[in-house]
N, C-alpha and C positions, 0 to 999 in steps of 0.2 A: 378602921374598917366599918364601924357602925355609922360614922359620919358620911362615908361614901355611899352606903346603902340608903341613908335618909335623903341624901342629895338626889340620887337616881330616882327614888320614889317620888320626890317632890317634882322633878322634871317631867316624869311620866304623868303625874296628876295634872300639871299645868298644860301639857300637850293635849291631854284628853279634854280638858275644859275648853281649850281653844277650838278643838274640833267640834264640840257641842255648840259653841257660840256661832261658829261658821255655819253649822247645819241649821241653827235657829234662824239666822239671817236669810238663808236660802228659802225658808218656809214663808217669809213675809212677802206677799204678793206685791210687786211693784216697788221694792226697796230702792230708795234713791239717796239715802243718807250715807254718812261715812261708814267705813268698815267697822262693824262691832268688834271683830276679833283683834283689830289693831289697837283700838282704844280701850277695850275692856278685857280683862283676863279672867274674871270670875263671874259666873252666873250664880248669884246668891239665892234667888228664889223665883219660882214661876207659880202664879196663882190666877184663877179666874174669879171675877167678881161680877155682880149685877149692878149696873148704873141705872138709877131712876131719874128720868128727865122728861118733863112735860107729861107726867103720868104714864110713861112708857118704860118698860124694863128693857135694858140693853146689856148684852153680855160683852165684857171686856176682859182680855187676858193681859196681865202685867208681868213683866220680866225685870227683876231687879239685878243690876250688875254692880260691880265695884265702883264704876264711874258713870253710870247712866240708869235711867228708868225708861223702859219702853212699854207702851201699851198698844194693843191692836183690837180692832173690831173683829167680830166673829168671822165675817166673810173674807178678811184679808190674810188670815193665817191658814196656810195649807196644812192638810192633815199629814202626819208623819207617815212615811211609806214603810 
């Protein structure tokens, strides 16, 4: 019985993560790459950093998945509704 409950919980967790990955992909303005949800099952981390280039500070948001690293400029990422 315990194994069945663990399995159901894991399936629910994976389904929720897939929904989050799909929602993230919809937030990226002009997304043209392959589906993130099909190729990545886990969003491991989301963090915003400041990139210094040619004496200018630029905000970048990084998303670390189990099989990819995605980063976006500030204007390309839609605000969550």
